[in-house]
Each structure stands twice: as structure tokens, then as C-alpha cells.
C-alpha positions, 0 to 999 in steps of 0.5 A: 895096437900093442906094438905101435904103443911100445914104440911110442913109449920107447920113444918117449923114454928116449926123449926123456933120457936125452932131456935129462942128459942135457940137464945133468952133468955126467960126473956130479954124483956117484954111478949108483946114485946118478943112475937112480936119480936119472931113472926117476927123472926119466919117469917124471919126464915121461909122465909130463910128456904123456900128460901133454899128449893126453891133454892134446888129445882131450882138446882134440876130442873136445873140438870134435865133440863140439863140431858134432853137436853143432852138426846134430843141433843145427841139422836141417831135420829134427832128431829125437831119441825116444824110449820104448814108451815114447818118452823124449830122451834126446832132441836137437834145436831143429826139432824144438823149433818145429814144435815151437817149444824150448829144447829143455821143455822136451826132455822126459815128456811123452811124444804123445803130447805132441801128436794129434788125437787122431794119430795116436794109433798111427804112432803106436803101429809105427813104433811097434814096426820099428822095434820089430825091424832092423831097418828104417820105417817111415810114416806121416803123422799129424803133430801139434805145436805149443799154440795147439796148431797142427801140422803134418810131419814125417817120421824116419825111424830106427831102433837103437839096441843095448849091448845085449841086442835088445832094442831100447831106444828109438832114433827118429828124424823129423821133418815138417811136410805141412807145405808139401801135404798142402801142394798134394792136396792142391794137386788132387783138387786140380786133378778132380777139377780136370776130370770135371772139366773134361766130363763137362767138355764131353757133355757140352760138345754133345749138347752143342750138336744138338743145339745146332739141329734145333737152331737149324730146324727152327730157322727152317720152320720160320721160313716156312711161315708165310704170314709175317703177322703169324703169332707163330713167328714170335714163338719160333724166335723165342726158341731161336734166342734161347738156343743162341743163349745156350750156345753161349753157355756151351762156349764158356763150358768148353772154355773151362774144359779147354777144348776151345781155343782162346779168342781174344777181343777188346772189351771193357772190363767194367762192363764185363763185371756187370754182365757177370754180376748175376753169375758171381752172386749165384756162385758166392751165395746169399749170405755174402754181399758183392761190391763192384767198385769200377775205376774210371776211364778204364783202358780196354783189355784184349782178352778171351771173354771165356777166360775172363769168366773163368778168371771171375769164377776161380777168384770168386769161389776162393774168396767164398771159401775164405769167408765163414758164414757171413761176409762180403767180397769186394771187387775193384778195377783201375788203371795201373802202370807197371814199371821196371821194379815190378817186372824185374820180380815177375818175369812174365811181366812187361812194363807198360799200362795194365788194368788191375783186377783185385778181389778182397774179402 
């Protein structure tokens, strides 16, 4: 580094001497005075050149710092610098946007004011692990926005050391994972429903076998009754009717558990809604009113009745869960024509006539 610096100074001096030689005539002054003046002028020009280089270096540094702060402020993740007590010393614009506050209002505030009360201990444990380690530590925390809305955030933290080697600050990358957590919960719920469906399918399969035996023996018993007016016939017929209704329920259970192949058939959706009204009312409970508005001259649909039951059950359950205490659910049907614009945004859609089933709560 020193040799390089000496060469640069020597080059500057040579440039200064050349500039001075061009400015002064060699015979204008006596030799000593000219030499001293020349030396002074060389120093002056050398300083001016050094100042110019320093100015350029400062400009380049300023541009570099601006780029750094732009990258820091507009990074896709939030950044926080905290002291050991959890006081915010530095923050970028992204984390301010995540928390729904101005960046200036974050300075010198405790991270505790943005944590859900149930996650204070989680943060303290995370902080202690970070301060004791030289590697990055990750934890998930429940945080609060300015409006009090809670959300999930992932903290990726590392300790920053002073010159003495003692950890004094914590640098945290903050990522909003609320949507990711919601998808995780949906996946867990889906897995639970799948497990329940598998269990229900197994039970339904066994029950179906027993129903087959009941129906078989009932029909055999009915055939052995010789007197057509025997009251026993009516009792046996009731057993057969009940068994057949139970077999339909088993088909629905098998459909829910996806163990039965779909069997599409032409049907009137309005009639299907009326047939399913009792099932939907039992599902949503007594505190929620059910209103069904049937479209006039509804087109025939071609679907598996069991799949329709599944759709109605899922939509009714979602509407019920969205209502607090008392409310109402409206189900409407109507004929619609799907055009190129709608189908362009929905790849599975083909332009043409459809029957619209709408749930609102």
C-alpha cells in the first residue's frame, strides 16, 4: 500500500512540475528565487490535485452509500437492529411497512411493544440464544401492527459484536409469514379431514356389507310369507325401505371418502337443493336462517349427486363458520353464459351455458 501511495504522489508532483513549467518562463527570476517559487507552486498544484481526487472519491463514496441505503430500505424483507434490551436502534422502510408505522416512530422503541403478549417469552428465549451464539437463529413470533391486528413473522437473527468481542447488538431479518401460516393451518385441517374421510370410508364399507345381508334376508323372509294380507309383509317392507335409505347414506359417505367412483347424471339443481334443505339446516344450526332462491327455468346439470352433496356441505360449513352467533345464509341459482373474457382468466373454464350456485352469508 505504501509503495503504491508513493508512486501516486510522485506522479502528482511530476504533473505539478510540468504544469508549472508551462506557466513560468525559465529566465523570468533568478535561480534561487525561481527555485523556491517553483517549489511552492508545485506544492500548491499538488494539493489542488489531491483535493480534486479526494472530492471525486467522496462523490463516489456518497453514490455508493446511496445505493447501499436504497438496497437496505427497499429490501424484500424487513431489517431491525436491536440492543441487548430489545430497543430498536435501526430499521428499514420494509419493516416499517410490515408493522404499519412510520420508520421514525420505530426508533428507540422496545420490540416488546410490537409483540403479542403470549410471545414475549418466545422472544426472550430467542434473544438469549442469539447472544450466546455466532450463528444465525430463527424463530416465529406473533406480532402486532399499529391497528392492533396480529400476524405471524419469522425472525432470522445474528449477534453483532463490538471491537472487544462482546455481543452488543442483534441484527434481525423480519419476514411476514402470515399467509404461509394460514396455508399451513389449512393443510393440517385438510389432512385431518382426509383422515376422517378415510375412517368414515372404512366404516361405510363395512356397514354396506352388513346392509347387503339385511336386505338379502329381508327379501328372503318376504318371499316366504304366503298370505299377501299378512301384516308381517308391511313390517318387512319397512325394513327393506329403511335399508335402502341407509344404503344411500353409505354411498354419500363413500363419496366423501373418495372411495366410490363419480357417477354423473342429469339433474335439476333446484330440486336437489330442496332435497338437501334438511341436511343443510341441521348442519348450520338453529340460530342461522336458510333462504333458498331458485332461478326460473333452470338448465339441467350433469354431475354426480354425491359430489353435489359434498359441495353443498362444504359451502354451508364455510358460511356457518363465517357467522358469529345469529345470522342467515342465502343460496341462489341462476342460468349464466360464460364468455371469452371470464374463461381467459380461468383456464379450466370453457365458454358456454352454466348454472350458477351462489352462497352468501
